[in-house]
C-alpha positions in Angstrom: 17.4 26.7 16.4 18.1 24.2 19.3 14.4 23.3 19.4 14.4 22.6 15.6 17.4 20.3 16.0 15.6 18.4 18.8 12.5 17.9 16.7 14.6 16.7 13.8 17.0 14.6 15.9 15.8 11.1 14.6 16.2 12.3 11.0 19.6 14.0 11.6 21.0 11.0 13.4 19.8 8.7 10.6 21.3 10.9 7.9 24.7 11.2 9.6 24.7 7.4 10.3 24.0 6.7 6.6 26.9 8.9 5.5 29.3 7.4 8.1 28.3 3.7 7.4 28.6 4.3 3.7 32.2 5.6 4.1 33.1 2.5 6.1 31.6 0.2 3.5 33.6 1.9 0.7 37.0 1.8 2.4 36.8 -1.5 4.3 36.9 -4.7 2.2 34.2 -7.4 2.8 32.3 -5.0 5.1 28.8 -6.5 4.7 28.6 -7.9 8.3 30.0 -4.8 9.8 27.7 -2.5 7.9 24.7 -4.8 8.6 25.3 -4.8 12.3 25.9 -1.1 12.4 22.7 -0.5 10.5 20.8 -2.6 13.1 22.4 -0.6 15.9 21.4 2.7 14.1 17.7 1.5 13.9 17.7 0.6 17.6 19.2 3.9 18.6 16.7 5.8 16.5 13.9 3.9 18.2 15.3 4.9 21.5 15.5 8.6 20.4 11.9 8.6 19.3 10.7 6.9 22.5 12.4 9.6 24.5 10.9 12.4 22.5 7.8 14.3 23.7 4.5 13.6 21.9 3.4 17.2 21.9 2.7 18.8 18.5 5.6 20.7 17.1 5.9 22.4 13.7 9.1 23.7 12.1 10.3 25.1 8.7 7.2 27.3 8.1 5.0 24.4 9.4 6.1 22.1 6.7 7.5 19.5 9.1 5.4 18.2 12.0 6.2 16.0 15.0 3.1 14.6 16.8 1.9 11.3 18.2 0.7 10.2 14.8 4.1 10.6 13.1 6.0 9.2 16.1 3.8 6.1 16.1 4.4 5.4 12.4 8.1 6.0 12.7 8.3 3.5 15.5 6.3 1.0 13.4 8.5 1.5 10.4 11.7 1.1 12.5 10.6 -2.0 14.4 9.3 -3.8 11.3 12.5 -2.9 9.4 14.6 -4.2 12.2 12.8 -7.6 12.2 12.7 -7.8 8.4 16.4 -7.0 8.1 17.7 -9.4 10.7 15.5 -12.3 9.9 16.7 -12.2 6.3 20.5 -12.1 7.0 21.1 -15.8 6.3 19.0 -15.6 3.2 21.1 -12.6 2.0 24.4 -14.6 2.5 23.1 -17.8 0.9 21.9 -16.0 -2.2 25.1 -14.0 -2.5 23.5 -10.6 -2.4 25.5 -9.6 0.7 26.6 -6.3 -0.7 27.4 -3.6 1.8 25.0 -1.2 0.0 22.0 -3.4 0.9 21.4 -2.3 4.5 22.4 1.3 3.7 19.7 1.5 1.0 17.2 0.2 3.6 18.2 3.0 5.9 17.8 5.6 3.0 14.3 4.3 2.3 13.5 4.6 6.0 14.7 8.2 6.0 12.4 9.0 3.1 9.5 7.4 5.0 10.3 9.5 8.0 9.9 12.7 6.0 6.7 11.3 4.4 4.9 10.7 7.7 6.1 14.0 9.2 5.3 16.1 6.2 2.7 18.9 6.6 3.5 20.3 3.1 3.2 18.9 -0.4 6.9 19.7 -1.3 8.3 17.9 1.8 5.9 15.0 1.3 7.0 14.5 -2.4 10.7 14.8 -1.5 10.3 12.0 1.1 8.3 9.9 -1.3 10.9 10.1 -4.0 13.8 9.4 -1.6 11.9 6.2 -0.5 11.0 5.2 -4.0 14.6 5.6 -5.4 15.8 3.3 -2.7 13.1 0.7 -3.5 13.9 0.7 -7.2 17.5 -0.3 -6.4 16.4 -2.9 -3.8 14.0 -4.6 -6.3 16.8 -5.3 -8.8 19.7 -5.7 -6.3 20.3 -9.3 -7.5 21.8 -8.2 -10.8 22.7 -11.8 -11.9 19.1 -12.9 -11.6 16.9 -12.2 -14.6 13.7 -12.2 -12.6 15.0 -9.7 -10.1 16.2 -7.3 -12.9 12.8 -7.7 -14.6 10.9 -6.9 -11.4 13.1 -3.9 -10.8 12.4 -2.5 -14.2 8.6 -3.1 -13.9 8.5 -1.4 -10.6 10.6 1.5 -11.8 8.6 2.2 -14.9 5.1 1.9 -13.2 6.2 3.8 -10.1 7.7 6.6 -12.2 4.4 6.9 -14.0 2.4 7.0 -10.7 4.9 9.6 -9.3 4.3 11.8 -12.3 0.5 11.7 -11.9 0.9 12.4 -8.1 3.2 15.3 -8.8 0.8 16.7 -11.4 -2.0 16.4 -8.8 0.2 18.3 -6.2 0.9 21.1 -8.7 -2.8 21.4 -9.5 -3.7 21.5 -5.9 -1.2 24.3 -5.3 -2.5 26.2 -8.3 -6.2 26.0 -7.1 -5.5 26.6 -3.4 -2.5 28.9 -3.5 -0.6 26.9 -0.9 1.4 23.7 -0.4 0.6 23.6 3.4 -1.9 20.9 4.3 -3.8 23.0 6.8 -4.1 26.0 4.5 -5.2 23.7 1.7 -7.9 22.2 4.0 -9.1 25.8 4.8 -9.2 26.7 1.1 -11.3 23.6 0.3 -14.2 24.6 2.7 -15.9 25.9 -0.5 -16.2 23.2 -3.2 -13.3 23.7 -5.7 -13.7 21.6 -8.8 -10.1 22.1 -9.8 -8.9 21.0 -6.4 -11.1 17.9 -6.6 -9.6 17.0 -9.9 -6.1 17.4 -8.3 -7.2 15.2 -5.4 -8.0 12.3 -7.8 -4.5 12.4 -9.2 -3.0 12.4 -5.7 -5.2 9.4 -4.8 -4.1 7.5 -7.9 -0.4 8.0 -6.9 -1.0 7.0 -3.3 -3.1 4.0 -4.3 -0.1 2.8 -6.4 2.2 3.1 -3.4 0.0 0.8 -1.3 -0.8 -1.5 -4.3 -4.5 -0.9 -4.2 -6.7 -1.9 -7.2 -6.7 -0.8 -10.0 -3.0 0.3 -9.5 -1.8 -3.1 -8.2 -0.4 -4.5 -11.4 3.2 -4.3 -10.3 2.7 -6.2 -7.0 2.6 -9.9 -8.0 5.5 -9.7 -10.4 7.8 -7.7 -8.1 7.0 -9.9 -5.1 7.7 -13.0 -7.0 10.8 -11.8 -8.9 12.6 -9.9 -6.2 14.7 -11.9 -3.6 12.5 -13.0 -0.7 14.4 -10.7 1.7 13.4 -7.7 -0.5 9.9 -9.0 -1.0 9.4 -9.1 2.8 10.5 -5.5 3.1 8.2 -4.4 0.2 5.3 -6.3 1.7 5.6 -4.6 5.1 7.4 -1.3 5.5 6.4 0.8 2.5 2.8 -0.3 3.1 3.0 1.3 6.6 4.3 4.6 5.2 1.8 4.6 2.3 -1.2 4.0 4.5 0.0 6.7 6.9 0.1 9.2 4.0 -3.3 8.2 2.8 -4.8 8.7 6.2 -3.0 12.0 6.7 -4.2 13.4 3.3 -7.8 12.4 4.1 -7.6 13.6 7.7 -6.0 17.0 7.1 -6.0 18.6 3.5 -9.0 16.7 2.2 -11.1 16.7 5.4 -13.5 19.3 4.0 -14.3 17.4 0.8 -15.2 14.1 2.4 -18.1 13.3 0.1 -15.9 13.8 -3.0 -13.2 11.3 -2.1 -15.3 8.9 -0.1 -16.9 7.3 -3.2 -13.5 6.8 -4.8 -12.1 5.3 -1.6 -15.1 2.9 -1.3 -14.5 1.7 -4.9 -10.8 1.2 -4.4 -11.4 -0.7 -1.2 -14.1 -3.0 -2.6 -12.1 -3.6 -5.8 -9.0 -4.5 -3.7 -10.9 -6.8 -1.4 -12.5 -8.7 -4.3 -9.3 -9.0 -6.5 -7.2 -10.0 -3.5 -9.7 -12.8 -2.6 -10.3 -14.2 -6.1 -6.9 -13.9 -7.8 -5.0 -15.6 -5.0 -7.0 -18.8 -5.3 -5.2 -20.0 -8.4 -1.6 -19.1 -7.3 1.0 -21.8 -6.8 3.9 -19.6 -5.6 3.7 -18.5 -2.0 5.2 -15.1 -2.6 2.7 -14.4 -5.4 -0.1 -15.6 -3.2 1.1 -13.2 -0.5 1.1 -10.4 -3.0 -2.6 -10.8 -3.8 -3.2 -11.4 -0.1 -1.5 -8.0 0.6 -3.8 -6.3 -2.0 -6.8 -7.8 -0.2 -5.6 -6.6 3.2 -5.0 -3.1 1.9 -8.6 -3.2 0.8 -9.7 -3.9 4.3 -7.5 -1.2 5.7 -8.8 1.3 3.2 -12.4 0.4 4.2 -11.7 2.1 7.5 -10.3 5.1 5.8 -13.4 5.2 3.5 -15.6 5.5 6.5 -14.2 9.1 7.0 -14.5 8.9 10.8 -11.9 9.1 13.5 -12.9 5.6 14.5 -12.4 4.4 10.9 -8.9 6.0 10.7 -7.9 4.5 14.0 -9.2 1.0 12.9 -7.0 1.3 9.7 -4.0 2.1 11.8 -4.7 -0.9 14.0 -5.2 -3.1 11.0 -1.9 -2.2 9.4 -0.1 -2.8 12.7 -1.5 -6.3 13.0 -0.9 -6.8 9.2 2.8 -6.0 9.8 3.0 -8.7 12.6 1.3 -11.3 10.3 3.5 -10.7 7.3 6.8 -10.6 9.2 5.8 -14.0 10.6 4.8 -15.3 7.1 8.0 -14.3 5.4 10.1 -15.6 8.3 8.5 -19.0 7.8 9.7 -18.9 4.2 13.3 -18.7 5.4 12.7 -22.0 7.1 11.7 -23.7 3.8 15.2 -24.6 2.7 16.1 -27.8 0.9 19.6 -28.8 -0.3 20.7 -25.3 0.2 17.9 -23.8 -1.9 15.0 -21.8 -0.6 11.6 -23.2 -1.8 8.7 -20.9 -2.7 6.0 -23.2 -4.1 2.9 -24.1 -2.1 3.3 -27.8 -3.1 6.7 -27.8 -1.3 4.7 -27.7 1.9 3.1 -31.1 1.3 3.0 -33.1 4.5 5.4 -30.7 6.3 3.6 -31.3 9.6 5.0 -34.8 9.8 8.7 -33.8 9.9 8.5 -30.1 10.8 5.6 -29.7 13.4 6.8 -26.3 14.7 7.0 -24.8 11.2 3.5 -26.3 10.5 1.9 -24.9 13.6 3.5 -21.5 12.9 2.0 -21.5 9.4 -1.3 -22.6 10.9 -1.4 -19.6 13.3 -0.3 -17.0 10.8 -2.6 -18.2 8.0 -5.6 -18.5 10.3 -4.9 -14.9 11.5 -4.6 -13.7 7.9 -8.0 -15.3 7.2 -9.5 -13.5 10.2 -10.3 -16.6 12.3 -11.1 -15.7 16.0 -9.6 -15.3 18.5 -6.4 -14.5 16.6 -5.1 -10.9 16.0 -6.2 -10.9 12.4 -9.9 -11.3 13.5 -9.7 -8.2 15.7 -8.1 -6.2 12.9 -11.1 -6.9 10.7 -13.6 -6.6 13.6 -12.6 -3.0 14.3 -12.6 -2.0 10.6 -16.1 -3.5 10.0 -17.3 -1.9 13.3 -16.2 1.5 12.1 -17.8 0.9 8.6 -21.1 -0.2 10.1 -21.2 2.9 12.5 -21.3 5.0 9.3 -24.1 2.8 7.9 -21.9 1.7 4.9 -23.6 -1.7 4.7 -22.6 -2.6 1.1 -18.9 -2.1 2.0 -19.3 -4.2 5.1 -21.1 -7.0 3.3 -18.5 -7.1 0.5 -15.8 -7.2 3.2 -17.4 -10.1 5.0 -17.9 -12.1 1.7 -14.4 -11.6 0.5 -13.1 -12.7 4.0 -15.0 -16.0 3.5 -13.6 -16.4 -0.1 -10.0 -15.6 1.0 -10.3 -18.1 3.8 -10.4 -20.8 1.1 -6.8 -20.3 -0.1 -5.4 -20.0 3.4 -7.2 -23.2 4.4 -6.0 -24.9 1.2 -2.4 -24.3 2.3 -3.1 -25.7 5.8 -4.7 -28.8 4.1 -1.6 -29.3 2.1 0.6 -28.9 5.2 -1.4 -31.4 7.4 -3.2 -33.8 5.1 -1.2 -34.2 1.9 1.4 -36.9 1.4 4.9 -36.0 2.5 6.9 -34.8 -0.6 10.1 -33.6 0.9 12.0 -32.7 4.0 13.5 -29.3 4.6 17.0 -28.8 5.9 17.4 -28.2 9.6 17.8 -24.4 9.8 19.7 -23.2 12.9 18.8 -19.6 12.6 17.9 -18.2 16.1 16.8 -14.8 14.8 14.3 -16.3 12.3 13.0 -18.7 15.0 12.6 -15.9 17.5 10.8 -13.7 14.9 8.3 -16.5 14.1 7.8 -17.2 17.8 7.1 -13.5 18.6 4.8 -13.1 15.7 2.7 -16.1 16.6 2.7 -15.2 20.3 1.4 -11.7 19.6 -1.3 -13.1 17.3 -2.4 -15.7 19.8 -2.4 -13.5 22.9 -3.8 -10.3 21.3 -7.4 -11.3 22.4 -6.4 -11.1 26.0 -6.3 -7.3 25.9 -7.1 -5.9 22.4 -8.0 -2.5 23.9 -4.3 -1.8 24.6 -3.5 -1.2 20.9 -6.9 0.2 20.2 -6.5 2.9 22.8 -3.1 3.8 21.5 -4.3 4.2 17.9 -7.4 6.2 19.0 -5.2 8.6 20.9 -3.3 9.4 17.6 -6.4 11.4 16.3 -7.1 13.5 19.4 -7.0 17.0 18.0 
């Protein structure tokens, strides 16, 4: 019993903290700042708990919950990215009057759902974690109730996500029916012999998971929700749920579906190629930065899924490395948006960046580094993310996937370079307010520093992600 509590300590601490902070928010008037600061402290303490936990494999509750290096790594990535996203957006939350005490609590609830997702070793626990996360995200998408666009984005996300959850649950029930178990390892054993019904179930599960990471052709919610939701919420959507979603995809391919590799590989290759192509082409005509970043995220998920599609340990590891660097790039990109403030209003259009380099050189160079990294220009971090994915794909002799990936990288570079051209070579159209937000400035600085210095020792992160798949 004591051992079970130790294994579940991060989840137990997070749950009790949510209950305690919620009570404070209810009974103390104007408690947003208090709740916000306490939520940040809870995240930091949870990080400390996980860092001090052993990485040995432990399974509890009839092996439905697993603690291993894979789940620990993703929990840390979820917590660190949430901490930066939450704190960099504090001024934006105040300025847009969405400083409700429920805001950070809902973030913590979604994190708790993600924890159960990445530690699940059972279909039931996986689905419970997924729905806990999704319910929190529905609320976050429409938290700005006085804004029509925010309400619209929340409804769109809710309706489409509910549909995908239904398909995913149907797939889980079919998988249980054809294998006789909800445990991932038992399912894997039962699928040694080709099972047509289980393959049918696998398709439904892949559809649901593809929706959660906004992969084509289940991406339709992404641009509208990214544009309509407040920027602070969009930054969370663009980073944290993607991490948990990709962790689940890798876990499903690595454990329960490991013995039907050929059956899901073709589907994964199609989803990856379609995501890369749509992300590269559709973003070219966008005028809103958040909408452009939405299509950019679809493209980046395509690259991450290319590693998964390879079906090898090296491929899985390259996908984990890719999503880690993607998190750094997107946190930096959205933090730059918080610096685009004029007359008290936050700007979102690409044209608002015209000639920014003349008056705001630091903002301009930050955008330059982040956009070059998103484009995969060496020697920045984004280049190494793509390099390891393509290396894993070529090792499996999947040449078509690699060629499409390289071509779409070239195409996507166009719209990143177009923004840089607007920043440095267009006539100055406006001057942004001087934003004295140290947290945002530090976040942008750290993001750019990591992307610039990653080439000095790329093997550090590569060795860590490879160690996650040592069986």
